mmCIF file of the N, C-alpha and C atoms, coordinates in Angstrom:
data_MODEL
# 
_entry.id   MODEL 
# 
loop_
_atom_site.group_PDB 
_atom_site.id 
_atom_site.type_symbol 
_atom_site.label_atom_id 
_atom_site.label_alt_id 
_atom_site.label_comp_id 
_atom_site.label_asym_id 
_atom_site.label_entity_id 
_atom_site.label_seq_id 
_atom_site.pdbx_PDB_ins_code 
_atom_site.Cartn_x 
_atom_site.Cartn_y 
_atom_site.Cartn_z 
_atom_site.occupancy 
_atom_site.B_iso_or_equiv 
_atom_site.pdbx_formal_charge 
_atom_site.auth_seq_id 
_atom_site.auth_comp_id 
_atom_site.auth_asym_id 
_atom_site.auth_atom_id 
_atom_site.pdbx_PDB_model_num 
ATOM 1   N N  . MET A 1 1  ? 60.828 -163.989 -10.135 1.00 0.00 ? 1  MET A N  1 
ATOM 2   C CA . MET A 1 1  ? 61.801 -164.624 -9.362  1.00 0.00 ? 1  MET A CA 1 
ATOM 3   C C  . MET A 1 1  ? 61.116 -165.671 -8.589  1.00 0.00 ? 1  MET A C  1 
ATOM 4   N N  . ASN A 1 2  ? 61.731 -166.760 -8.479  1.00 0.00 ? 2  ASN A N  1 
ATOM 5   C CA . ASN A 1 2  ? 61.235 -168.182 -7.892  1.00 0.00 ? 2  ASN A CA 1 
ATOM 6   C C  . ASN A 1 2  ? 61.022 -167.724 -6.454  1.00 0.00 ? 2  ASN A C  1 
ATOM 7   N N  . PRO A 1 3  ? 59.530 -168.103 -5.996  1.00 0.00 ? 3  PRO A N  1 
ATOM 8   C CA . PRO A 1 3  ? 59.189 -167.836 -4.606  1.00 0.00 ? 3  PRO A CA 1 
ATOM 9   C C  . PRO A 1 3  ? 59.900 -168.442 -3.604  1.00 0.00 ? 3  PRO A C  1 
ATOM 10  N N  . TYR A 1 4  ? 60.670 -169.794 -3.998  1.00 0.00 ? 4  TYR A N  1 
ATOM 11  C CA . TYR A 1 4  ? 61.491 -170.217 -2.960  1.00 0.00 ? 4  TYR A CA 1 
ATOM 12  C C  . TYR A 1 4  ? 62.816 -169.567 -2.928  1.00 0.00 ? 4  TYR A C  1 
ATOM 13  N N  . THR A 1 5  ? 63.314 -169.200 -3.763  1.00 0.00 ? 5  THR A N  1 
ATOM 14  C CA . THR A 1 5  ? 64.433 -168.310 -4.107  1.00 0.00 ? 5  THR A CA 1 
ATOM 15  C C  . THR A 1 5  ? 64.285 -166.937 -3.146  1.00 0.00 ? 5  THR A C  1 
ATOM 16  N N  . GLN A 1 6  ? 63.196 -166.329 -3.497  1.00 0.00 ? 6  GLN A N  1 
ATOM 17  C CA . GLN A 1 6  ? 62.896 -164.908 -2.900  1.00 0.00 ? 6  GLN A CA 1 
ATOM 18  C C  . GLN A 1 6  ? 62.768 -165.356 -1.180  1.00 0.00 ? 6  GLN A C  1 
ATOM 19  N N  . HIS A 1 7  ? 62.057 -166.233 -0.903  1.00 0.00 ? 7  HIS A N  1 
ATOM 20  C CA . HIS A 1 7  ? 61.940 -166.735 0.672   1.00 0.00 ? 7  HIS A CA 1 
ATOM 21  C C  . HIS A 1 7  ? 63.254 -167.110 1.299   1.00 0.00 ? 7  HIS A C  1 
ATOM 22  N N  . HIS A 1 8  ? 64.041 -167.705 0.496   1.00 0.00 ? 8  HIS A N  1 
ATOM 23  C CA . HIS A 1 8  ? 65.486 -167.950 1.065   1.00 0.00 ? 8  HIS A CA 1 
ATOM 24  C C  . HIS A 1 8  ? 66.186 -166.792 1.178   1.00 0.00 ? 8  HIS A C  1 
ATOM 25  N N  . CYS A 1 9  ? 66.027 -165.638 0.312   1.00 0.00 ? 9  CYS A N  1 
ATOM 26  C CA . CYS A 1 9  ? 66.730 -164.382 0.273   1.00 0.00 ? 9  CYS A CA 1 
ATOM 27  C C  . CYS A 1 9  ? 66.270 -163.680 1.429   1.00 0.00 ? 9  CYS A C  1 
ATOM 28  N N  . GLU A 1 10 ? 64.964 -163.680 1.675   1.00 0.00 ? 10 GLU A N  1 
ATOM 29  C CA . GLU A 1 10 ? 64.709 -163.042 2.670   1.00 0.00 ? 10 GLU A CA 1 
ATOM 30  C C  . GLU A 1 10 ? 64.864 -163.339 4.081   1.00 0.00 ? 10 GLU A C  1 
ATOM 31  N N  . THR A 1 11 ? 65.008 -164.736 4.362   1.00 0.00 ? 11 THR A N  1 
ATOM 32  C CA . THR A 1 11 ? 65.385 -165.650 5.389   1.00 0.00 ? 11 THR A CA 1 
ATOM 33  C C  . THR A 1 11 ? 66.928 -165.296 5.702   1.00 0.00 ? 11 THR A C  1 
ATOM 34  N N  . ALA A 1 12 ? 67.463 -165.355 4.893   1.00 0.00 ? 12 ALA A N  1 
ATOM 35  C CA . ALA A 1 12 ? 69.097 -165.054 5.072   1.00 0.00 ? 12 ALA A CA 1 
ATOM 36  C C  . ALA A 1 12 ? 69.399 -163.639 5.264   1.00 0.00 ? 12 ALA A C  1 
ATOM 37  N N  . THR A 1 13 ? 68.742 -162.792 4.818   1.00 0.00 ? 13 THR A N  1 
ATOM 38  C CA . THR A 1 13 ? 68.665 -161.289 5.154   1.00 0.00 ? 13 THR A CA 1 
ATOM 39  C C  . THR A 1 13 ? 68.517 -161.144 6.792   1.00 0.00 ? 13 THR A C  1 
ATOM 40  N N  . GLN A 1 14 ? 67.427 -161.753 6.959   1.00 0.00 ? 14 GLN A N  1 
ATOM 41  C CA . GLN A 1 14 ? 66.833 -161.565 8.473   1.00 0.00 ? 14 GLN A CA 1 
ATOM 42  C C  . GLN A 1 14 ? 67.896 -162.357 9.455   1.00 0.00 ? 14 GLN A C  1 
ATOM 43  N N  . VAL A 1 15 ? 68.537 -163.291 8.975   1.00 0.00 ? 15 VAL A N  1 
ATOM 44  C CA . VAL A 1 15 ? 69.532 -163.923 9.908   1.00 0.00 ? 15 VAL A CA 1 
ATOM 45  C C  . VAL A 1 15 ? 71.029 -163.188 10.038  1.00 0.00 ? 15 VAL A C  1 
ATOM 46  N N  . GLU A 1 16 ? 71.339 -162.681 8.743   1.00 0.00 ? 16 GLU A N  1 
ATOM 47  C CA . GLU A 1 16 ? 72.479 -161.938 8.746   1.00 0.00 ? 16 GLU A CA 1 
ATOM 48  C C  . GLU A 1 16 ? 72.484 -160.567 9.603   1.00 0.00 ? 16 GLU A C  1 
ATOM 49  N N  . ALA A 1 17 ? 71.220 -159.976 9.815   1.00 0.00 ? 17 ALA A N  1 
ATOM 50  C CA . ALA A 1 17 ? 71.022 -158.758 10.457  1.00 0.00 ? 17 ALA A CA 1 
ATOM 51  C C  . ALA A 1 17 ? 71.522 -158.741 11.681  1.00 0.00 ? 17 ALA A C  1 
ATOM 52  N N  . PRO A 1 18 ? 72.476 -157.965 12.359  1.00 0.00 ? 18 PRO A N  1 
ATOM 53  C CA . PRO A 1 18 ? 72.701 -158.167 13.629  1.00 0.00 ? 18 PRO A CA 1 
ATOM 54  C C  . PRO A 1 18 ? 71.820 -157.678 14.621  1.00 0.00 ? 18 PRO A C  1 
ATOM 55  N N  . LEU A 1 19 ? 71.729 -158.369 15.690  1.00 0.00 ? 19 LEU A N  1 
ATOM 56  C CA . LEU A 1 19 ? 70.401 -158.089 16.808  1.00 0.00 ? 19 LEU A CA 1 
ATOM 57  C C  . LEU A 1 19 ? 71.005 -157.156 17.504  1.00 0.00 ? 19 LEU A C  1 
ATOM 58  N N  . THR A 1 20 ? 70.022 -155.875 17.600  1.00 0.00 ? 20 THR A N  1 
ATOM 59  C CA . THR A 1 20 ? 70.566 -154.761 18.548  1.00 0.00 ? 20 THR A CA 1 
ATOM 60  C C  . THR A 1 20 ? 70.244 -155.202 19.956  1.00 0.00 ? 20 THR A C  1 
ATOM 61  N N  . GLU A 1 21 ? 70.802 -154.623 20.871  1.00 0.00 ? 21 GLU A N  1 
ATOM 62  C CA . GLU A 1 21 ? 70.407 -154.560 22.362  1.00 0.00 ? 21 GLU A CA 1 
ATOM 63  C C  . GLU A 1 21 ? 69.005 -154.615 22.523  1.00 0.00 ? 21 GLU A C  1 
ATOM 64  N N  . THR A 1 22 ? 68.431 -153.838 22.017  1.00 0.00 ? 22 THR A N  1 
ATOM 65  C CA . THR A 1 22 ? 66.828 -153.546 22.185  1.00 0.00 ? 22 THR A CA 1 
ATOM 66  C C  . THR A 1 22 ? 66.162 -154.599 21.597  1.00 0.00 ? 22 THR A C  1 
ATOM 67  N N  . MET A 1 23 ? 66.620 -155.398 20.487  1.00 0.00 ? 23 MET A N  1 
ATOM 68  C CA . MET A 1 23 ? 65.711 -156.357 19.987  1.00 0.00 ? 23 MET A CA 1 
ATOM 69  C C  . MET A 1 23 ? 66.001 -157.524 20.813  1.00 0.00 ? 23 MET A C  1 
ATOM 70  N N  . LEU A 1 24 ? 67.045 -157.766 21.403  1.00 0.00 ? 24 LEU A N  1 
ATOM 71  C CA . LEU A 1 24 ? 67.368 -158.901 22.230  1.00 0.00 ? 24 LEU A CA 1 
ATOM 72  C C  . LEU A 1 24 ? 66.842 -158.918 23.608  1.00 0.00 ? 24 LEU A C  1 
ATOM 73  N N  . LEU A 1 25 ? 66.567 -157.665 24.067  1.00 0.00 ? 25 LEU A N  1 
ATOM 74  C CA . LEU A 1 25 ? 66.011 -157.636 25.317  1.00 0.00 ? 25 LEU A CA 1 
ATOM 75  C C  . LEU A 1 25 ? 64.451 -157.767 24.957  1.00 0.00 ? 25 LEU A C  1 
ATOM 76  N N  . ALA A 1 26 ? 63.785 -157.220 23.931  1.00 0.00 ? 26 ALA A N  1 
ATOM 77  C CA . ALA A 1 26 ? 62.475 -157.593 23.570  1.00 0.00 ? 26 ALA A CA 1 
ATOM 78  C C  . ALA A 1 26 ? 62.184 -159.005 23.396  1.00 0.00 ? 26 ALA A C  1 
ATOM 79  N N  . TRP A 1 27 ? 63.136 -159.664 22.679  1.00 0.00 ? 27 TRP A N  1 
ATOM 80  C CA . TRP A 1 27 ? 63.296 -160.984 22.519  1.00 0.00 ? 27 TRP A CA 1 
ATOM 81  C C  . TRP A 1 27 ? 63.047 -161.916 23.734  1.00 0.00 ? 27 TRP A C  1 
ATOM 82  N N  . ARG A 1 28 ? 63.991 -161.304 24.794  1.00 0.00 ? 28 ARG A N  1 
ATOM 83  C CA . ARG A 1 28 ? 64.059 -161.997 26.041  1.00 0.00 ? 28 ARG A CA 1 
ATOM 84  C C  . ARG A 1 28 ? 62.792 -161.805 26.942  1.00 0.00 ? 28 ARG A C  1 
ATOM 85  N N  . GLY A 1 29 ? 61.801 -160.797 26.465  1.00 0.00 ? 29 GLY A N  1 
ATOM 86  C CA . GLY A 1 29 ? 60.473 -160.797 27.165  1.00 0.00 ? 29 GLY A CA 1 
ATOM 87  C C  . GLY A 1 29 ? 60.386 -159.393 27.904  1.00 0.00 ? 29 GLY A C  1 
ATOM 88  N N  . PHE A 1 30 ? 61.480 -158.623 27.697  1.00 0.00 ? 30 PHE A N  1 
ATOM 89  C CA . PHE A 1 30 ? 61.288 -157.274 28.564  1.00 0.00 ? 30 PHE A CA 1 
ATOM 90  C C  . PHE A 1 30 ? 60.019 -156.415 27.682  1.00 0.00 ? 30 PHE A C  1 
ATOM 91  N N  . THR A 1 31 ? 59.665 -155.598 28.394  1.00 0.00 ? 31 THR A N  1 
ATOM 92  C CA . THR A 1 31 ? 58.738 -154.752 27.835  1.00 0.00 ? 31 THR A CA 1 
ATOM 93  C C  . THR A 1 31 ? 59.341 -153.232 27.462  1.00 0.00 ? 31 THR A C  1 
ATOM 94  N N  . THR A 1 32 ? 58.761 -152.492 26.673  1.00 0.00 ? 32 THR A N  1 
ATOM 95  C CA . THR A 1 32 ? 59.518 -151.349 26.147  1.00 0.00 ? 32 THR A CA 1 
ATOM 96  C C  . THR A 1 32 ? 59.848 -150.240 27.212  1.00 0.00 ? 32 THR A C  1 
ATOM 97  N N  . GLU A 1 33 ? 59.076 -150.372 28.276  1.00 0.00 ? 33 GLU A N  1 
ATOM 98  C CA . GLU A 1 33 ? 59.218 -149.425 29.398  1.00 0.00 ? 33 GLU A CA 1 
ATOM 99  C C  . GLU A 1 33 ? 60.662 -149.932 30.318  1.00 0.00 ? 33 GLU A C  1 
ATOM 100 N N  . GLU A 1 34 ? 60.548 -151.195 30.347  1.00 0.00 ? 34 GLU A N  1 
ATOM 101 C CA . GLU A 1 34 ? 61.807 -151.987 30.883  1.00 0.00 ? 34 GLU A CA 1 
ATOM 102 C C  . GLU A 1 34 ? 63.046 -151.866 30.305  1.00 0.00 ? 34 GLU A C  1 
ATOM 103 N N  . ILE A 1 35 ? 62.889 -151.889 28.823  1.00 0.00 ? 35 ILE A N  1 
ATOM 104 C CA . ILE A 1 35 ? 63.970 -151.707 28.036  1.00 0.00 ? 35 ILE A CA 1 
ATOM 105 C C  . ILE A 1 35 ? 64.543 -150.121 28.205  1.00 0.00 ? 35 ILE A C  1 
ATOM 106 N N  . ALA A 1 36 ? 63.593 -149.236 28.075  1.00 0.00 ? 36 ALA A N  1 
ATOM 107 C CA . ALA A 1 36 ? 63.918 -147.918 28.178  1.00 0.00 ? 36 ALA A CA 1 
ATOM 108 C C  . ALA A 1 36 ? 64.624 -147.621 29.794  1.00 0.00 ? 36 ALA A C  1 
ATOM 109 N N  . SER A 1 37 ? 64.057 -148.099 30.571  1.00 0.00 ? 37 SER A N  1 
ATOM 110 C CA . SER A 1 37 ? 64.792 -148.041 32.064  1.00 0.00 ? 37 SER A CA 1 
ATOM 111 C C  . SER A 1 37 ? 66.300 -148.545 31.982  1.00 0.00 ? 37 SER A C  1 
ATOM 112 N N  . LEU A 1 38 ? 66.492 -149.777 31.459  1.00 0.00 ? 38 LEU A N  1 
ATOM 113 C CA . LEU A 1 38 ? 67.545 -150.489 31.584  1.00 0.00 ? 38 LEU A CA 1 
ATOM 114 C C  . LEU A 1 38 ? 68.522 -149.646 30.810  1.00 0.00 ? 38 LEU A C  1 
ATOM 115 N N  . LEU A 1 39 ? 68.425 -149.228 29.556  1.00 0.00 ? 39 LEU A N  1 
ATOM 116 C CA . LEU A 1 39 ? 69.293 -148.313 28.741  1.00 0.00 ? 39 LEU A CA 1 
ATOM 117 C C  . LEU A 1 39 ? 69.775 -147.086 29.343  1.00 0.00 ? 39 LEU A C  1 
ATOM 118 N N  . TRP A 1 40 ? 68.544 -146.425 29.970  1.00 0.00 ? 40 TRP A N  1 
ATOM 119 C CA . TRP A 1 40 ? 68.839 -145.237 30.854  1.00 0.00 ? 40 TRP A CA 1 
ATOM 120 C C  . TRP A 1 40 ? 69.842 -145.371 32.054  1.00 0.00 ? 40 TRP A C  1 
ATOM 121 N N  . LEU A 1 41 ? 69.322 -146.379 32.896  1.00 0.00 ? 41 LEU A N  1 
ATOM 122 C CA . LEU A 1 41 ? 70.290 -146.819 33.738  1.00 0.00 ? 41 LEU A CA 1 
ATOM 123 C C  . LEU A 1 41 ? 71.961 -147.116 33.443  1.00 0.00 ? 41 LEU A C  1 
ATOM 124 N N  . ARG A 1 42 ? 71.870 -147.880 32.382  1.00 0.00 ? 42 ARG A N  1 
ATOM 125 C CA . ARG A 1 42 ? 73.326 -148.267 31.834  1.00 0.00 ? 42 ARG A CA 1 
ATOM 126 C C  . ARG A 1 42 ? 74.089 -146.816 31.767  1.00 0.00 ? 42 ARG A C  1 
ATOM 127 N N  . GLN A 1 43 ? 73.400 -146.047 30.693  1.00 0.00 ? 43 GLN A N  1 
ATOM 128 C CA . GLN A 1 43 ? 74.104 -144.651 30.516  1.00 0.00 ? 43 GLN A CA 1 
ATOM 129 C C  . GLN A 1 43 ? 74.349 -143.967 31.820  1.00 0.00 ? 43 GLN A C  1 
ATOM 130 N N  . TRP A 1 44 ? 73.434 -143.856 32.669  1.00 0.00 ? 44 TRP A N  1 
ATOM 131 C CA . TRP A 1 44 ? 73.578 -143.234 34.080  1.00 0.00 ? 44 TRP A CA 1 
ATOM 132 C C  . TRP A 1 44 ? 74.877 -143.753 34.780  1.00 0.00 ? 44 TRP A C  1 
ATOM 133 N N  . TYR A 1 45 ? 74.855 -144.934 34.771  1.00 0.00 ? 45 TYR A N  1 
ATOM 134 C CA . TYR A 1 45 ? 75.888 -145.518 35.597  1.00 0.00 ? 45 TYR A CA 1 
ATOM 135 C C  . TYR A 1 45 ? 77.244 -145.304 34.754  1.00 0.00 ? 45 TYR A C  1 
ATOM 136 N N  . GLN A 1 46 ? 77.413 -145.518 33.449  1.00 0.00 ? 46 GLN A N  1 
ATOM 137 C CA . GLN A 1 46 ? 78.524 -145.161 32.837  1.00 0.00 ? 46 GLN A CA 1 
ATOM 138 C C  . GLN A 1 46 ? 79.111 -143.845 32.935  1.00 0.00 ? 46 GLN A C  1 
ATOM 139 N N  . ASN A 1 47 ? 78.051 -143.040 33.091  1.00 0.00 ? 47 ASN A N  1 
ATOM 140 C CA . ASN A 1 47 ? 78.568 -141.612 33.099  1.00 0.00 ? 47 ASN A CA 1 
ATOM 141 C C  . ASN A 1 47 ? 78.858 -140.953 34.485  1.00 0.00 ? 47 ASN A C  1 
ATOM 142 N N  . GLY A 1 48 ? 79.076 -141.940 35.377  1.00 0.00 ? 48 GLY A N  1 
ATOM 143 C CA . GLY A 1 48 ? 79.422 -141.639 36.605  1.00 0.00 ? 48 GLY A CA 1 
ATOM 144 C C  . GLY A 1 48 ? 78.261 -141.668 37.762  1.00 0.00 ? 48 GLY A C  1 
ATOM 145 N N  . GLY A 1 49 ? 76.981 -141.755 37.207  1.00 0.00 ? 49 GLY A N  1 
ATOM 146 C CA . GLY A 1 49 ? 75.920 -141.775 38.351  1.00 0.00 ? 49 GLY A CA 1 
ATOM 147 C C  . GLY A 1 49 ? 75.566 -140.243 38.684  1.00 0.00 ? 49 GLY A C  1 
ATOM 148 N N  . SER A 1 50 ? 75.196 -140.263 39.871  1.00 0.00 ? 50 SER A N  1 
ATOM 149 C CA . SER A 1 50 ? 74.617 -138.912 40.445  1.00 0.00 ? 50 SER A CA 1 
ATOM 150 C C  . SER A 1 50 ? 75.552 -138.660 41.378  1.00 0.00 ? 50 SER A C  1 
ATOM 151 N N  . ASP A 1 51 ? 75.849 -137.154 41.551  1.00 0.00 ? 51 ASP A N  1 
ATOM 152 C CA . ASP A 1 51 ? 76.720 -136.741 42.522  1.00 0.00 ? 51 ASP A CA 1 
ATOM 153 C C  . ASP A 1 51 ? 76.001 -136.821 43.916  1.00 0.00 ? 51 ASP A C  1 
ATOM 154 N N  . ARG A 1 52 ? 74.721 -136.887 43.802  1.00 0.00 ? 52 ARG A N  1 
ATOM 155 C CA . ARG A 1 52 ? 73.754 -136.960 45.003  1.00 0.00 ? 52 ARG A CA 1 
ATOM 156 C C  . ARG A 1 52 ? 73.496 -138.445 45.331  1.00 0.00 ? 52 ARG A C  1 
ATOM 157 N N  . ALA A 1 53 ? 74.104 -139.353 45.067  1.00 0.00 ? 53 ALA A N  1 
ATOM 158 C CA . ALA A 1 53 ? 73.889 -140.776 45.329  1.00 0.00 ? 53 ALA A CA 1 
ATOM 159 C C  . ALA A 1 53 ? 74.211 -140.713 46.771  1.00 0.00 ? 53 ALA A C  1 
ATOM 160 N N  . ILE A 1 54 ? 75.197 -140.297 47.275  1.00 0.00 ? 54 ILE A N  1 
ATOM 161 C CA . ILE A 1 54 ? 75.410 -140.471 48.637  1.00 0.00 ? 54 ILE A CA 1 
ATOM 162 C C  . ILE A 1 54 ? 74.404 -140.042 49.583  1.00 0.00 ? 54 ILE A C  1 
ATOM 163 N N  . ILE A 1 55 ? 73.845 -138.884 49.379  1.00 0.00 ? 55 ILE A N  1 
ATOM 164 C CA . ILE A 1 55 ? 72.820 -138.177 50.112  1.00 0.00 ? 55 ILE A CA 1 
ATOM 165 C C  . ILE A 1 55 ? 71.653 -139.282 49.828  1.00 0.00 ? 55 ILE A C  1 
ATOM 166 N N  . VAL A 1 56 ? 71.287 -139.789 48.819  1.00 0.00 ? 56 VAL A N  1 
ATOM 167 C CA . VAL A 1 56 ? 69.838 -140.658 48.678  1.00 0.00 ? 56 VAL A CA 1 
ATOM 168 C C  . VAL A 1 56 ? 70.279 -141.871 49.379  1.00 0.00 ? 56 VAL A C  1 
ATOM 169 N N  . ARG A 1 57 ? 71.317 -142.338 49.303  1.00 0.00 ? 57 ARG A N  1 
ATOM 170 C CA . ARG A 1 57 ? 71.672 -143.619 50.295  1.00 0.00 ? 57 ARG A CA 1 
ATOM 171 C C  . ARG A 1 57 ? 71.638 -143.372 51.645  1.00 0.00 ? 57 ARG A C  1 
ATOM 172 N N  . ARG A 1 58 ? 72.135 -142.169 52.132  1.00 0.00 ? 58 ARG A N  1 
ATOM 173 C CA . ARG A 1 58 ? 71.668 -141.670 53.768  1.00 0.00 ? 58 ARG A CA 1 
ATOM 174 C C  . ARG A 1 58 ? 70.225 -141.648 54.022  1.00 0.00 ? 58 ARG A C  1 
ATOM 175 N N  . LEU A 1 59 ? 69.553 -140.914 53.154  1.00 0.00 ? 59 LEU A N  1 
ATOM 176 C CA . LEU A 1 59 ? 68.279 -140.906 53.341  1.00 0.00 ? 59 LEU A CA 1 
ATOM 177 C C  . LEU A 1 59 ? 67.455 -142.156 53.218  1.00 0.00 ? 59 LEU A C  1 
ATOM 178 N N  . GLU A 1 60 ? 67.808 -143.246 52.368  1.00 0.00 ? 60 GLU A N  1 
ATOM 179 C CA . GLU A 1 60 ? 67.124 -144.361 52.345  1.00 0.00 ? 60 GLU A CA 1 
ATOM 180 C C  . GLU A 1 60 ? 67.507 -145.308 53.702  1.00 0.00 ? 60 GLU A C  1 
ATOM 181 N N  . PHE A 1 61 ? 68.739 -144.824 54.230  1.00 0.00 ? 61 PHE A N  1 
ATOM 182 C CA . PHE A 1 61 ? 69.069 -145.541 55.308  1.00 0.00 ? 61 PHE A CA 1 
ATOM 183 C C  . PHE A 1 61 ? 68.396 -145.079 56.668  1.00 0.00 ? 61 PHE A C  1 
ATOM 184 N N  . LEU A 1 62 ? 68.021 -143.688 56.524  1.00 0.00 ? 62 LEU A N  1 
ATOM 185 C CA . LEU A 1 62 ? 67.239 -143.161 57.640  1.00 0.00 ? 62 LEU A CA 1 
ATOM 186 C C  . LEU A 1 62 ? 65.898 -143.483 57.645  1.00 0.00 ? 62 LEU A C  1 
ATOM 187 N N  . ARG A 1 63 ? 65.182 -143.726 56.524  1.00 0.00 ? 63 ARG A N  1 
ATOM 188 C CA . ARG A 1 63 ? 63.976 -144.156 56.187  1.00 0.00 ? 63 ARG A CA 1 
ATOM 189 C C  . ARG A 1 63 ? 63.738 -145.623 56.775  1.00 0.00 ? 63 ARG A C  1 
ATOM 190 N N  . PHE A 1 64 ? 64.812 -146.435 56.569  1.00 0.00 ? 64 PHE A N  1 
ATOM 191 C CA . PHE A 1 64 ? 64.930 -147.675 56.995  1.00 0.00 ? 64 PHE A CA 1 
ATOM 192 C C  . PHE A 1 64 ? 64.891 -147.853 58.522  1.00 0.00 ? 64 PHE A C  1 
ATOM 193 N N  . LEU A 1 65 ? 65.498 -146.871 59.282  1.00 0.00 ? 65 LEU A N  1 
ATOM 194 C CA . LEU A 1 65 ? 65.912 -146.855 60.483  1.00 0.00 ? 65 LEU A CA 1 
ATOM 195 C C  . LEU A 1 65 ? 64.211 -146.491 61.195  1.00 0.00 ? 65 LEU A C  1 
ATOM 196 N N  . VAL A 1 66 ? 63.491 -145.398 60.509  1.00 0.00 ? 66 VAL A N  1 
ATOM 197 C CA . VAL A 1 66 ? 62.303 -144.966 60.979  1.00 0.00 ? 66 VAL A CA 1 
ATOM 198 C C  . VAL A 1 66 ? 61.058 -145.996 60.911  1.00 0.00 ? 66 VAL A C  1 
ATOM 199 N N  . GLN A 1 67 ? 61.279 -146.952 59.828  1.00 0.00 ? 67 GLN A N  1 
ATOM 200 C CA . GLN A 1 67 ? 60.338 -147.850 59.401  1.00 0.00 ? 67 GLN A CA 1 
ATOM 201 C C  . GLN A 1 67 ? 60.472 -149.012 60.259  1.00 0.00 ? 67 GLN A C  1 
ATOM 202 N N  . ASN A 1 68 ? 61.577 -149.333 60.823  1.00 0.00 ? 68 ASN A N  1 
ATOM 203 C CA . ASN A 1 68 ? 61.955 -150.318 61.722  1.00 0.00 ? 68 ASN A CA 1 
ATOM 204 C C  . ASN A 1 68 ? 61.759 -150.009 63.228  1.00 0.00 ? 68 ASN A C  1 
ATOM 205 N N  . GLY A 1 69 ? 61.329 -148.798 63.456  1.00 0.00 ? 69 GLY A N  1 
ATOM 206 C CA . GLY A 1 69 ? 61.209 -148.432 64.785  1.00 0.00 ? 69 GLY A CA 1 
ATOM 207 C C  . GLY A 1 69 ? 62.509 -148.115 65.502  1.00 0.00 ? 69 GLY A C  1 
ATOM 208 N N  . MET A 1 70 ? 63.749 -148.015 64.925  1.00 0.00 ? 70 MET A N  1 
ATOM 209 C CA . MET A 1 70 ? 65.152 -147.832 65.587  1.00 0.00 ? 70 MET A CA 1 
ATOM 210 C C  . MET A 1 70 ? 65.144 -146.376 65.834  1.00 0.00 ? 70 MET A C  1 
ATOM 211 N N  . ILE A 1 71 ? 64.378 -145.450 64.999  1.00 0.00 ? 71 ILE A N  1 
ATOM 212 C CA . ILE A 1 71 ? 64.472 -143.935 65.515  1.00 0.00 ? 71 ILE A CA 1 
ATOM 213 C C  . ILE A 1 71 ? 63.135 -143.532 65.508  1.00 0.00 ? 71 ILE A C  1 
ATOM 214 N N  . ALA A 1 72 ? 62.788 -142.718 66.254  1.00 0.00 ? 72 ALA A N  1 
ATOM 215 C CA . ALA A 1 72 ? 61.501 -142.013 66.578  1.00 0.00 ? 72 ALA A CA 1 
ATOM 216 C C  . ALA A 1 72 ? 61.490 -140.621 65.900  1.00 0.00 ? 72 ALA A C  1 
ATOM 217 N N  . LEU A 1 73 ? 60.477 -140.113 65.202  1.00 0.00 ? 73 LEU A N  1 
ATOM 218 C CA . LEU A 1 73 ? 60.263 -138.946 64.647  1.00 0.00 ? 73 LEU A CA 1 
ATOM 219 C C  . LEU A 1 73 ? 59.770 -138.004 65.860  1.00 0.00 ? 73 LEU A C  1 
# 
């Protein structure tokens, strides 16, 4: 096979292949750990999140109040 034709076919195949979300994020500079976290968070939010989210928000608010001296322990 002609080297030019072979290279052209390989390039065309690479261009025609659809980019997956993971490939696109990696191309944008995200690390594998960041990509895994993003995909996990998306799935978590799409499935309704956590039923403990309200409790977590309240605890975070209490922590904020304590850290800023608005509540003493």
